[in-house]
N, C-alpha and C positions, 0 to 999 in steps of 0.2 A: 562629475556627473553624476550616480548615483546621490549622492549627498545632496545636489543641488535638486534634482525631482521631488526627493525624498521633504525636502524641507518646505517645496513649493506645495507639497500634498496635506505638511503639516499645518500650513497657515490657511489652507481651504480647511478643514476639519477643526481648526481654534473658531474659525470663522462662523462654519456653520453650530458647533455649540455640542455638547454630551450627547444630547437624544439623536441626532445623527451619526454619532460615533457609536454609540450604543448598536441603533438599529445596521448599519454596517456591518460591523460585529459578528450580530445574530447572525445577518446574512451571509454572513460568510464562512462560516461553519455549517450551515444549513444547507450550502451550495455543494460543500462534498458528501453530505450524508444525502442529498438528494440525488446526485449522481451515480452514487453505489447504488441506491435505491431505485431506481429507474431501470439500470442493468439488470439488476435482479428481476424485476418484474419480467423484461423483455424474455430472461431465459425460463422461470418458469410457467409464466404466462401465454405468453405471446409468441414466441421465437427462439425453440430452444436449441437450433442449429447458429443462428449467427450470436444467439444470447450467448454462447460457450464462449464462442471468439471474444463478444464484448470484456465476459469478466476475467478472459483469459490476459488480454491489453491491459486490464486494470492489476493484476498480480503481477505483469512484467515490470510496471511502472511503480508499482510501492515496493518491490523489492531492488529498482534500480535507484530510486530516491533514498533507501534507507541505505545503500553503499555508498552513493555518492557523499552523503550528508559524513557519513562517520570516516570518509576520506580525505575530503578536505578540509572537513572542521573548521565551517567559516563562521565566526561570531554574530550574531547578530546584529543590526545598526543601529542600535541603541549601546553598543557595548564599542561598537568601530568609531561612533563617532555620536561625543556627549551632547552635542545641538539635537538629537534625536529625542522627542519624547513621546514612546510608542501610546496607543489605545488602553486605557488602562483593561478595558473590558478585552480585550484581544489577546491580553497578556498571560491567559490560561493555559491554550493552546497553540500559545509561539514559545515551547518549551527545546531546548537540544541547539543544535547548531542551525546555520541558517540557510545554506545552500544544496540545493534548489529547493524552491519552494512548492511544498508536500499539498499543499489545498490546490494550488495550479494544476499542480502536475496531476492531481486526481481528478478536475474537472477536465482539462485538458485532453487525459486519454479518453475517458468517455466520448468525449466529442470529437475527436478524431476516430475512434474506432465506431462509431455511430453512422459519422460522414462517408465511412470511409467502404461500410457493408452493407447501407440499406437506400431502398427507393426513397425519391423524392418527396414522391406523391404519399406513398404509401406510409413514412415515416415521418411525415413534414412536423408537425408538431413535437416528436422528440427531438431531430434536427434543432427546430428555432433553439427550444430549450436549453437546447445543450450548447450551441454557440454562444447563446445569451449570458448562461452559467458561467463557461471559461473566460469569457471578455470580464465579466463583472468580478470572479473570484480574483484573477490577476490584477484586475483594477483596487479590488477589495483591498489587497495585501500590502500594496503599497501607502493604498490609504492610511491604513493603519500602523502604518510607521515599522511594521513587524519584518516586510523584507524589502531587497533591492528590486531595482528594476533586472539586472543580473542574475539574481535570483527567480525573477517570475519568469524571464526567457529561456533559463536552464530549464526551468519546470517543464514549459510548453516544446521547448525542441527534445526532451528526454521523454515525454508521452508521444511525441508524433514519430520519432526511434520504437518506441514501445509497439504503436500501431503497425508498422511494418515487419516487427520481430514476430508479433503475434500472426501473421497471416504465414511465418514459414512454419513455426511449430505447429499450427492449423493443420498446416499441409501432414506434417511427420504424424501427429493425432490420428489421421483419416488413413493410416495405416494399422494395422495392429501388430503388426512385430514389430515395428518401427516406435510403439508408442510404448510400449514396457521401457524401452530405452528411454526415451524420453523421463519418464517416472524415476529410472535410476539417475540420469543425470542431472533432472533439478533435485533430486534428495542429497545431492553427493555435494551439488553448487551452493546450497542452503546449509550445509554441515560447512563446507570451508568458509562461506561467510557467517555462521554464528561464530567459529572459532578465530576468524579476521576480527570479527566487533570484540570480542574478551579478550584479543591480547595486543590488540593496537594499542600505542600510545597517545592519550588524549591532551590535546591543551586546556584548563582551565584556566578562567578568568577570576581576578583576584581586586577586590576592593578595599579599603583598608584591612587588609588580614583577613578580609572574610571572603568567600567564594561565593562569586556572583553567578556563576556558570558551572555547574557538575557535573562532569561527562557521565558519571552515573546512571542518570536521568535518562542520556541518551542512550546509553548501551539499554538498560532496560525495552524504553520503547523502543529500538530498532531490534532487538531480537522477537520481541513481541511479533513486529512486522515480519519477520523473515520465517517465524513458525507460521503464521498466518497465511503468506503466501506459498510457502511448502506444502501444505495441505487443503489450501484450494486448488495448487498446482494439482496435484496427486486427484483429487477430486474430478475435475474437468479431464485430465488426460485418461482415468480408469473406465470412462464411460464414453461410446461413440458419441450419439445427437441425446438418449435420455435415459433414464434410469427403467431398467425392464419392470414391468408391474407382475411378470409371469413367477419371479424368482419368489418362493416360500418364506412365509417371515420368519418362521423359526431358523431358516439359513442366513439371513441377513441379520437377524440378533448375533446367532453362532460367529459369523461372519464380524461381525464389530466387535463381540466381546474377544476373539482372538486378536485383535489389532489393538485393543486397548491394552491387554495382558502385555503384548509385544513390546509396545510403544512405552509403557507405565516401567518393565522391567532394564527397557534399552536406557532409558533416561536416568534410573537408579544408578545403573553401570555407570553412563558419564559423567553425574553429578559424585559421584565416591570418587573414580579413576581421576577427573579432571581437575576435580575441587571446585565447582563453579558454586558461587554466592546464591543462596538458595533465593535472592529477588532475582536474580537473571536466569537462572533456572526456570521458577515459576514463569516469567511471561515468554520465557522460549515455549513451555510447553502449553499454556495456556492459548499462543498463537495458533500453534497446533493443533488443537483440538478446536479451535473455534474455525478453521482454514477445512476441517473436514477430514483431516490425513486419520484421525481414528478408526473412522470405516470403512474406511477404501485402498487401505495398502494391498500391494501386491503379495504378501504373503497367505493371507486367507483365501486370494483367488487362486492360488496356486494348493493350498490345504483343503479346500472344499473341492479341487478339480473342476472350476469351472474356468475356460476360456475368458478373457476380456471382451464385452460384447462390443 
């Protein structure tokens, strides 16, 4: 069934020509960035409380997507079926394994989270935008030949699960004592996932003796996303609804500095003891900093004797 549907999309793509192919590829990549940008806007500018939930769902979705990709290690459609010729413009962002579709999952996670937590009238434009974005993204990944219908449906299903999981975790975040355990559990889970990603055996794909799918790229990408998810999760858990403006600037700087020193020391210890390749280590560390863990880890809160707000 998958190959039949993809071949049908491929015929349409060939008929419409390269201009349409390039446009769809550009819009498909833009949809993911647009989804995340909308959630960030809602968090920082419009609705900090619900915005935190929206970002939490996205973090859960990203984490699960990477875990499933490295677990199932499903090859891309053109590797499974030589008759599939993917759009050249889409290959740049179609690296690694295929199942589930990351683009679809990203758009659907934003869509489900907004539909579940917002008022129809107040968020009418955002709701319409995200429904259209989610549907278009799933269609575009099949149209471009980089994902199967199975990949797309699985991405949508995992994002729906992420939206419900987000409700549960959000309720724990609203209880200050439990919030600390949320952070600890999240970091342990991230560390376990990083170890799993590094030690798992991956299938590679070879054509005429040369590798056409190198698992190394998937591992690097997965570690970066795990780090970003861990950092973002710490950031959201460590504050209730907003970052308090009353905290003095020098205290924020000192807490951030302590966090960075501790994180750098821990990272150096890990790379020395476990002997992680430098590119993997850099990916994990870069993702963690990008997610915000450096400034909001638990330790500085205890060092400066300030309870989690």
